[in-house]
N, C-alpha and C positions, 0 to 999 in steps of 0.2 A: 504494500500500500504506500502511496505517496501522499504526504500531507502538505497542504498549502494553507497559509493564513493571510487574512486581510487585515493588516495592522491599522489601516485607515478606517475600516469599518468597525473595529473592536471598540466596545464601550466600557471594557474593564470590569465586567460582572464577576469574573474569576471562576466561572463554572468549569472551565477547561482545567484549571489548576487543581480544583477540588476533585474532578473526575479522573484526571490522568496526570498526577503530579510528576511522574517520571518523564513525561513528554512535553509538558507546557509549564511556563513560568510567566510572571508579569514583571515588567520594568517598573521604574519608580513612578511612572504616570499611570500604571495599571494596565498598560497595553500588553497583549499576549506576545510571548516569545516562544519559539520552537526550540526545545532543548536538543543537544546533540543526539540523544537517544532516538529522536524522531526525525532528524534531519535527512537521513538516508533511507527513510521508509521504515516501517515496522509492521509486525504481525500482532502487536498488542491489541486485544479487543477493546480496551478502554478508549482507544482513539475514536472509535465509532460512537461510543457513549458521549465523549466530549463534543464531537461534531453535533450530535443531537441536542446536547445540553446548552449549546451556545445560543443565546436569545436573538442574536443578529446574524447568525450563519457566517461568522467570520472564519470558520474552520471548514475546509473542504478535504475530504478523503477520496482518493481515486485508486481503484484497484489497478495493479500492474498487469 
């Protein structure tokens, strides 16, 4: 799976970091950051949960 994030669309709700803390973090402004564990793709099922939990769909997961 490939993960892309829309940092401009992120509102900083933090749902991604609560759902998949090994894949996502937030910067000082609260905007989502993709951690190295997710940067090259992942098979972690929590990434799909994070995609669904994002209230503004700032996370997109694409199957390889």
